[in-house]
C-alpha positions as CSV (number, residue, x, y, z in Angstrom):
1,M,0.0,0.0,0.0
2,S,1.4,3.4,-0.9
3,T,2.0,6.2,1.6
4,D,-0.9,8.1,0.1
5,T,-3.4,5.4,1.0
6,L,-5.8,6.5,3.8
7,T,-6.3,4.0,6.6
8,N,-9.4,3.4,8.6
9,A,-10.1,1.0,11.4
10,A,-13.6,0.4,10.0
11,T,-12.1,-1.2,6.9
12,T,-9.7,-3.7,8.4
13,N,-10.9,-6.7,6.3
14,I,-11.1,-4.7,3.1
15,D,-7.6,-3.4,3.7
16,A,-6.2,-6.9,4.2
17,F,-8.0,-8.2,1.1
18,L,-6.7,-5.3,-1.1
19,E,-3.2,-5.7,0.2
20,A,-3.3,-9.4,-0.8
21,T,-4.9,-8.8,-4.1
22,T,-3.5,-5.8,-5.9
23,P,-0.6,-3.4,-5.8
24,D,-2.8,-0.8,-7.5
25,I,-4.9,0.2,-4.5
26,D,-4.6,3.9,-5.0
27,T,-5.7,3.6,-8.6
28,L,-8.6,1.4,-7.7
29,E,-9.8,3.5,-4.9
30,A,-9.6,6.7,-6.9
31,A,-11.6,5.1,-9.7
32,V,-14.3,3.9,-7.3
33,G,-14.5,7.2,-5.5
34,A,-14.7,9.1,-8.8
35,A,-17.5,6.9,-10.0
36,I,-19.5,7.4,-6.8
37,A,-18.9,11.1,-6.5
38,R,-19.4,11.8,-10.2
39,I,-15.9,13.1,-10.7
40,D,-15.0,13.0,-14.4
41,M,-11.7,11.1,-14.3
42,R,-11.8,8.0,-16.4
43,A,-14.6,6.1,-18.0
44,L,-13.1,2.7,-17.7
45,A,-11.2,0.6,-15.1
46,M,-9.8,-2.8,-16.1
47,V,-9.2,-5.4,-13.3
48,Y,-6.9,-8.0,-14.9
49,G,-5.1,-11.1,-13.9
50,A,-4.9,-14.9,-14.1
51,P,-7.8,-17.1,-12.8
52,N,-8.1,-17.3,-8.9
53,T,-6.4,-13.9,-8.3
54,G,-9.4,-12.2,-6.6
55,K,-10.7,-10.3,-9.6
56,S,-14.3,-11.5,-9.2
57,T,-14.2,-10.8,-5.5
58,L,-12.8,-7.3,-6.1
59,L,-15.5,-6.7,-8.7
60,A,-18.2,-7.9,-6.3
61,L,-16.9,-5.4,-3.7
62,I,-17.1,-2.6,-6.2
63,R,-20.7,-3.6,-7.0
64,E,-21.7,-3.6,-3.4
65,T,-20.0,-0.3,-2.7
66,T,-21.4,1.5,-5.8
67,S,-24.8,-0.2,-6.3
68,S,-23.8,-0.8,-9.9
69,Y,-25.5,-2.7,-12.7
70,A,-24.0,-6.2,-12.9
71,A,-24.0,-6.9,-16.6
72,N,-22.4,-9.6,-18.8
73,N,-20.8,-9.7,-22.2
74,Q,-24.2,-9.4,-23.9
75,L,-23.8,-5.7,-23.1
76,W,-21.6,-5.3,-26.2
77,L,-23.7,-7.2,-28.7
78,P,-25.4,-5.6,-31.6
79,G,-29.1,-6.3,-32.2
80,R,-32.0,-6.8,-29.9
81,I,-30.1,-8.9,-27.3
82,G,-27.5,-6.3,-26.7
83,Q,-30.0,-3.4,-26.9
84,A,-32.1,-5.1,-24.2
85,C,-29.1,-5.7,-21.9
86,R,-28.1,-2.1,-22.3
87,A,-31.6,-0.9,-21.6
88,L,-31.6,-2.8,-18.2
89,G,-28.7,-0.7,-17.1
90,A,-29.7,2.6,-18.7
91,A,-30.6,4.1,-15.4
92,C,-27.2,3.2,-13.8
93,R,-24.1,5.3,-14.1
94,I,-21.8,2.4,-12.9
95,V,-21.6,-0.9,-14.7
96,T,-19.5,-4.0,-13.8
97,V,-18.8,-6.9,-16.2
98,D,-16.9,-10.0,-14.9
99,D,-15.1,-12.4,-17.3
100,F,-14.9,-9.5,-19.8
101,A,-14.5,-10.8,-23.3
102,P,-16.2,-8.9,-26.1
103,E,-16.3,-11.1,-29.2
104,G,-16.1,-9.6,-32.7
105,A,-15.5,-6.2,-34.2
106,K,-19.1,-4.9,-33.6
107,A,-18.9,-5.8,-29.9
108,K,-15.5,-4.0,-29.6
109,A,-16.9,-1.0,-31.5
110,M,-19.9,-0.8,-29.0
111,L,-17.5,-1.0,-26.1
112,A,-15.4,1.8,-27.6
113,S,-18.5,4.0,-28.0
114,M,-19.5,3.4,-24.4
115,V,-16.0,4.3,-23.2
116,A,-15.9,7.4,-25.4
117,H,-19.3,8.4,-24.1
118,E,-20.8,8.4,-27.6
119,Y,-24.3,7.5,-28.7
120,V,-25.4,3.9,-27.7
121,D,-28.4,2.1,-29.0
122,F,-31.2,0.7,-26.8
123,Q,-34.3,-1.4,-27.3
124,H,-36.8,-1.4,-24.4
125,N,-40.1,-3.2,-24.1
126,D,-40.3,-3.8,-27.8
127,H,-40.5,-0.1,-28.5
128,P,-38.8,1.2,-31.7
129,L,-35.1,1.7,-31.6
130,M,-34.0,4.6,-29.3
131,V,-30.7,6.4,-29.4
132,T,-29.6,7.7,-26.1
133,L,-26.5,9.3,-24.7
134,W,-25.4,7.0,-21.9
135,K,-22.2,7.8,-19.9
136,P,-21.5,4.7,-17.7
137,Q,-18.4,4.3,-15.6
138,L,-17.2,0.7,-16.5
139,F,-15.4,-1.7,-14.2
140,L,-14.3,-4.8,-16.2
141,A,-12.5,-7.9,-15.0
142,G,-10.7,-10.3,-17.2
143,S,-7.4,-11.8,-18.4
144,P,-4.4,-9.6,-19.1
145,A,-5.4,-9.7,-22.8
146,V,-8.0,-7.0,-22.1
147,L,-5.3,-4.5,-21.9
148,D,-4.4,-5.0,-25.5
149,M,-7.7,-3.8,-26.8
150,P,-7.6,-0.5,-28.7
151,L,-10.5,1.7,-27.4
152,N,-9.6,5.2,-28.7
153,A,-10.9,6.5,-25.4
154,P,-10.5,10.2,-24.6
155,L,-9.0,9.2,-21.3
156,A,-6.7,6.2,-20.7
157,A,-8.2,3.2,-18.9
158,A,-7.2,2.7,-15.3
159,G,-5.4,-0.7,-15.0
160,I,-5.7,-2.6,-11.8
161,C,-3.5,-5.7,-11.7
162,C,-4.3,-8.8,-9.6
163,P,-1.0,-10.8,-9.7
164,N,-1.4,-13.2,-6.8
165,V,-3.0,-16.6,-7.4
166,V,-4.9,-17.9,-4.3
167,A,-4.6,-21.7,-4.0
168,Q,-7.8,-22.0,-1.9
169,P,-10.2,-19.1,-2.2
170,D,-12.1,-18.1,0.9
171,R,-15.8,-18.7,0.1
172,Q,-16.8,-16.6,3.2
173,L,-14.6,-13.6,2.4
174,L,-17.4,-11.5,0.9
175,S,-19.5,-11.7,4.0
176,T,-16.6,-10.1,6.0
177,L,-16.2,-7.3,3.4
178,W,-19.8,-6.2,3.0
179,P,-20.1,-4.5,6.5
180,E,-17.2,-2.3,5.6
181,A,-18.3,-1.2,2.2
182,A,-19.8,2.1,3.3
183,A,-16.6,3.2,5.2
184,W,-14.5,2.1,2.2
185,A,-16.7,4.2,-0.1
186,D,-16.1,7.3,2.0
187,R,-12.3,6.6,1.8
188,C,-12.5,6.2,-2.0
189,I,-14.4,9.4,-2.5
190,A,-11.9,11.3,-0.3
191,K,-9.1,9.9,-2.4
192,A,-10.7,10.8,-5.7
193,Q,-11.5,14.3,-4.5
194,A,-7.9,14.8,-3.4
195,L,-6.5,13.5,-6.7
196,A,-8.9,15.7,-8.7
197,A,-7.9,18.8,-6.7
198,R,-4.2,18.2,-7.6
199,Q,-4.9,17.9,-11.3
């Protein structure tokens, strides 16, 4: 953990989890805080690593902390399936996708449009096609290959590395993290605000 990282006795379990999971705690917390506080910093944060490195648990913590829309890779699809998936999250500013793997050029183009905060197409309740400006903050988790995707985003993606393989994942870990989510959110917001003030 860097010297800039704020500590809080109310986040003991989260601190221990983050220390064991990623060296990019400051980047992670600034991205989460910016999303919650609507600070315009980056539109995309990529959590990457090999299997069993805590990526899914980290993404679940982000979902709990931000009340985000938990989507899947249908989010990037063209046509009615993708439109319907996007419509479900249209009211949400923060979107998480685990096992991120957009397939095909059209899916990657849709992702790029979302990251660039361009127009995104929706279909809702069989109504005619609607075109809406949606500006979600995306948190994606996947293999290191996700970093090789050209997105042409106006702001570079925040990379959050999870390098440590856990031989026996703790199935009860999430239940120890949830009670600390609100205190962690406060710390993330403070970090994002401090970073934005320095820029």
